[in-house]
C-alpha positions in Angstrom: 6.4 21.2 8.7 3.6 21.9 6.3 4.5 25.6 6.4 7.6 24.9 4.3 6.3 25.1 0.7 7.9 25.5 -2.7 6.4 26.2 -6.1 7.0 24.1 -9.3 5.7 25.6 -12.6 4.0 22.9 -14.7 6.6 23.1 -17.4 9.4 22.7 -14.9 8.1 19.5 -13.2 10.5 17.1 -14.9 13.5 19.3 -14.0 12.2 19.7 -10.4 12.0 16.0 -10.1 15.5 15.6 -11.4 16.7 18.0 -8.7 14.7 16.3 -5.9 15.8 12.8 -6.9 19.5 13.5 -7.2 21.4 10.5 -6.0 18.2 8.4 -5.9 16.4 6.0 -8.1 13.2 7.9 -9.0 10.0 5.9 -9.5 7.0 7.5 -11.3 3.8 6.3 -13.0 4.2 5.1 -16.5 1.5 3.7 -18.9 2.1 0.1 -20.0 -0.6 -1.4 -22.2 -3.9 -0.7 -20.3 -2.3 -0.2 -16.9 -0.5 2.7 -15.2 2.4 1.3 -13.1 5.4 2.6 -11.2 8.7 2.3 -13.0 12.2 3.8 -12.7 12.2 7.2 -14.3 14.9 8.4 -16.6 16.4 11.8 -16.0 14.4 14.5 -17.8 11.4 12.2 -18.4 8.1 13.9 -18.2 6.1 12.1 -15.4 2.6 10.8 -16.0 0.2 12.4 -13.6 -2.6 9.8 -14.0 -3.6 7.8 -10.9 -1.7 4.5 -11.0 -3.6 1.2 -11.5 -1.4 -0.4 -8.8 0.0 1.2 -5.6 3.7 1.8 -5.2 3.9 -0.5 -2.2 6.1 -3.0 -4.2 9.0 -0.5 -4.2 9.3 -0.7 -0.4 7.8 -4.1 0.1 8.8 -6.0 -3.1 6.5 -8.6 -4.6 9.3 -11.1 -4.3 12.6 -10.4 -2.5 15.7 -12.3 -1.5 16.1 -12.3 2.2 19.5 -14.2 2.1 21.4 -16.7 0.2 22.6 -20.0 1.8 25.7 -21.9 0.9 26.3 -25.5 2.1 29.9 -26.5 2.5 31.2 -30.0 3.2 34.1 -30.4 5.5 36.9 -31.9 3.3 38.2 -33.8 6.3 34.8 -35.1 7.2 32.5 -35.4 4.1 29.6 -36.4 6.3 29.7 -33.0 8.1 28.1 -30.0 6.3 28.0 -26.4 7.4 25.7 -23.7 6.2 26.9 -20.2 5.5 24.4 -17.3 5.0 24.8 -14.2 2.9 22.3 -11.5 3.8 24.0 -8.6 2.0 21.5 -6.5 0.1 21.9 -3.6 -2.3 19.2 -1.1 -1.4 19.8 2.2 -3.3 18.2 5.5 -2.1 14.9 6.0 -3.9 12.2 8.5 -4.5 8.6 7.7 -5.3 6.6 10.4 -7.1 3.0 10.4 -8.1 1.3 8.1 -5.6 -1.9 9.4 -4.0 -2.4 10.1 -0.3 -4.2 6.7 0.0 -1.0 5.1 -1.3 1.3 6.8 1.1 -1.0 6.1 4.0 -0.6 2.4 3.1 3.1 2.7 4.2 1.8 3.9 7.5 -0.3 0.7 7.9 2.9 -1.3 7.1 5.0 0.8 9.5 2.8 -0.2 12.5 3.4 -3.9 11.7 6.9 -4.0 10.4 8.6 -1.1 12.2 6.6 -0.5 15.4 5.5 -4.0 16.3 7.2 -6.4 18.6 9.7 -7.4 15.9 11.2 -4.8 13.6 11.6 -6.1 10.0 15.1 -5.2 8.9 14.3 -5.6 5.1 11.3 -3.4 5.1 13.0 -0.9 7.5 16.0 -0.5 5.2 13.9 0.3 2.1 11.6 2.6 4.1 14.5 4.5 5.5 16.1 4.8 2.0 12.9 6.1 0.3 11.4 9.6 0.0 7.7 9.6 -0.7 6.4 12.5 -2.8 2.6 12.3 -3.0 0.3 14.1 -5.4 -2.9 15.4 -3.8 -6.1 14.4 -5.5 -7.9 17.2 -7.4 -10.9 15.0 -8.3 -12.4 11.9 -6.7 -13.2 8.7 -8.6 -16.6 7.1 -8.2 -15.0 4.2 -6.3 -13.1 6.4 -3.9 -14.2 6.3 -0.3 -11.0 7.5 1.6 -13.1 9.7 3.8 -14.7 6.6 5.3 -11.4 5.3 6.6 -9.7 8.4 8.1 -7.8 9.1 4.9 -8.5 12.0 2.5 -7.5 13.6 -0.8 -4.8 15.6 0.9 -3.9 13.3 3.8 -0.2 13.6 4.6 0.2 10.3 6.6 3.1 8.3 5.2 4.3 11.1 2.9 7.5 13.2 3.0 6.2 15.8 0.5 2.7 16.6 -0.6 2.3 18.2 -4.0 -1.0 19.9 -4.9 -1.9 21.0 -8.5 -2.8 24.7 -8.6 -3.1 27.1 -11.5 0.1 27.1 -13.5 1.9 24.4 -11.5 2.2 22.7 -8.2 2.7 23.6 -4.5 5.1 21.2 -2.8 4.8 21.2 0.9 7.2 19.4 3.3 5.5 16.9 5.6 8.7 15.5 7.3 12.2 16.9 8.0 13.4 14.6 5.3 10.9 16.1 2.9 12.1 19.6 3.8 15.7 18.6 3.2 14.9 17.3 -0.3 13.0 20.5 -1.2 15.7 22.7 0.2 18.3 20.7 -1.8 16.3 21.2 -5.0 16.6 25.0 -4.7 13.0 25.6 -5.8 11.3 29.0 -5.5 9.1 29.6 -2.5 5.4 29.1 -3.0 4.1 32.2 -1.2 1.0 32.5 0.9 -1.4 32.9 -2.0 -0.4 29.7 -3.6 -0.5 27.8 -0.3 -4.0 29.1 0.2 -4.9 28.0 -3.4 -3.6 24.5 -2.5 -5.7 24.4 0.6 -8.7 25.4 -1.5 -8.1 22.5 -3.8 -8.0 20.1 -0.8 -11.3 21.5 0.6 -13.1 21.4 -2.8 -12.0 17.8 -3.5 -13.1 16.6 -0.1 -16.5 18.4 -0.5 -17.0 16.7 -3.8 -16.0 13.3 -2.4 -18.4 13.7 0.5 -21.2 14.8 -1.8 -20.9 11.8 -4.1 -20.5 9.2 -1.4 -21.4 10.3 2.2 -19.4 8.4 4.8 -21.5 6.1 7.0 -20.9 5.8 10.7 -18.4 2.9 11.1 -17.8 3.3 14.8 -19.6 0.0 15.6 -18.1 -1.9 12.6 -15.3 -3.7 14.5 -17.8 -5.1 17.1 -20.5 -5.9 14.5 -18.0 -7.8 12.4 -17.1 -9.9 15.4 -20.7 -10.6 16.0 -21.1 -11.6 12.3 -18.2 -14.0 12.6 -20.4 -17.1 12.8 -23.1 -15.8 10.4 -22.3 -18.2 7.6 -25.4 -17.2 5.6 -24.3 -13.6 5.5 -20.8 -14.4 4.3 -22.1 -16.8 1.7 -24.3 -14.1 0.4 -21.5 -11.6 0.3 -19.1 -14.0 -1.5 -21.6 -15.6 -4.0 -20.1 -13.8 -7.0 -16.5 -13.7 -5.8 -14.0 -15.7 -7.9 -11.4 -15.9 -5.1 -8.8 -14.7 -7.6 -7.0 -12.5 -5.1 -6.8 -9.5 -7.4 -8.1 -7.3 -4.6 -5.2 -8.1 -2.4 -2.5 -7.5 -5.0 -4.0 -4.1 -5.9 -4.4 -3.1 -2.2 -1.9 -0.6 -0.7 -2.4 -2.0 2.8 -2.3 -5.8 2.3 1.0 -7.1 3.7 0.7 -10.9 3.9 3.6 -13.0 2.6 5.0 -16.5 2.2 8.5 -17.7 2.7 10.1 -20.3 0.4 13.6 -21.8 0.0 14.8 -22.4 -3.5 17.9 -24.2 -4.7 20.3 -22.6 -7.2 21.6 -25.5 -9.2 21.1 -29.2 -9.2 23.4 -30.2 -6.3 21.4 -28.5 -3.6 24.4 -26.8 -2.1 23.4 -23.3 -2.9 20.1 -21.5 -2.7 18.1 -18.6 -1.4 15.3 -17.7 0.9 12.6 -15.6 -0.7 9.7 -13.6 0.7 6.8 -13.2 -1.7 3.4 -11.7 -1.5 0.6 -14.0 -0.5 -3.1 -13.4 -0.3 -5.9 -14.4 2.1 -8.3 -15.2 -0.7 -6.1 -18.1 -1.9 -7.4 -21.5 -1.1 -4.0 -22.6 0.1 -3.4 -19.5 2.3 -4.3 -21.3 5.6 -3.5 -24.9 4.7 -1.6 -26.5 7.6 1.3 -28.9 7.3 -1.2 -31.7 8.3 -3.2 -30.9 5.2 -6.1 -29.5 7.2 -7.4 -26.1 6.0 -9.7 -24.2 8.4 -10.8 -21.8 5.6 -11.5 -24.0 2.6 -14.6 -22.0 1.6 -14.2 -18.6 -0.1 -16.9 -17.2 2.2 -14.6 -17.8 5.2 -11.7 -16.3 3.4 -13.6 -13.2 2.4 -14.8 -12.9 6.0 -11.2 -12.9 7.1 -10.2 -10.2 4.5 -13.0 -7.8 5.5 -12.6 -8.7 9.2 -8.9 -8.0 9.2 -9.2 -4.6 7.7 -12.2 -3.3 9.6 -12.0 -5.2 12.9 -8.9 -7.2 13.8 -6.3 -4.5 12.7 -8.2 -1.6 14.4 -8.4 -3.7 17.6 -4.7 -4.0 17.6 -3.7 -0.6 16.3 -5.7 2.1 18.3 -8.7 2.0 16.0 -6.9 2.6 12.8 -8.6 0.9 9.8 -6.4 -1.2 7.5 -8.1 0.2 4.5 -7.5 3.6 2.9 -10.6 3.7 0.6 -8.6 3.9 -2.6 -11.2 1.7 -4.4 -8.7 -0.3 -6.4 -10.3 -3.6 -5.1 -13.6 -2.4 -6.6 -12.3 -1.2 -10.0 -9.9 -4.2 -10.3 -12.4 -6.9 -9.4 -13.5 -8.8 -12.5 -17.0 -9.4 -11.0 -17.4 -6.0 -9.2 -17.4 -7.2 -5.6 -17.7 -3.9 -3.6 -16.1 -3.9 -0.2 -18.2 -0.8 0.7 -21.4 -2.8 0.4 -20.0 -5.6 2.7 -18.9 -3.2 5.4 -22.2 -1.3 5.4 -24.3 -4.4 5.5 -22.1 -6.0 8.1 -22.5 -2.8 10.3 -26.3 -2.8 10.0 -28.4 -4.7 12.5 -28.4 -8.5 11.9 -30.4 -9.7 9.0 -32.3 -13.0 8.9 -29.7 -15.1 7.1 -29.8 -18.9 7.4 -26.8 -20.5 9.1 -25.3 -23.6 7.5 
């Protein structure tokens, strides 16, 4: 499918996006204060090409979403008897996401394995995923915190994308990754890219990956899942790793692969007869994340919660999903951490032979 390619001149990008997004709500990066976030794009609006501060995962997996409304109704002939009626209707318009990076799109693949291909298919996630076209912008320059080549990702990885766009001289090469992506490009009636421009795009991919590998060579993480299991009871190691962590949870909300959530029921009005069930993001660094109904919390200490976060991404998830790491190396957890906790350091140190760390 990557052989189907179209060319977009740099001055024609806004118009091309209008054509690709016809009949869809288009989301693109927009600067708000000091952050770059994904917002609905107006027709003709010139898109921002900067790397977003936050990933676009909230478009398909909203930070808070209504699963259904519930309406309690009393039987007029038997006031003591109440029935509950559910309203699960949802308005999910077709959408197009533009401007995410390959590490962002690969995050949807991590979600897919859990919410689409697991033992229970999540209908809410599935509906948004099916309704959304993902147009990814290949990276032309790595950031100092990028480590996507550690995790099986890369600056031109197509996993999770429908269309991959690569900046070349004078414009962009848009290559279809999926049949849906090809359909969108065909419908936009864009000019063919030509072999020379496709080769130029491939040269950008190669140069960017070479620069990434030069700045931050990937360590051998083949033994990491096993070593993290062996480190499970090494409380001294996890205390040392978590000493400066604030347990604020910023890393989880900025992560394109974190998918934990909480469910709450909220009443609409004071009589308690109407309400809604909400699903909202939750994070494993929260002190209440594992608190049980009894009040007992098996992970009261932040060291235990950090152990779970790193262990899930580099050990538990790979064990369940054919070795795939639940981290794309985007580096947002590093740049967004107020005290500069670096997950790369933790993974490397955990993979090394055991250190002499005192156990509690």
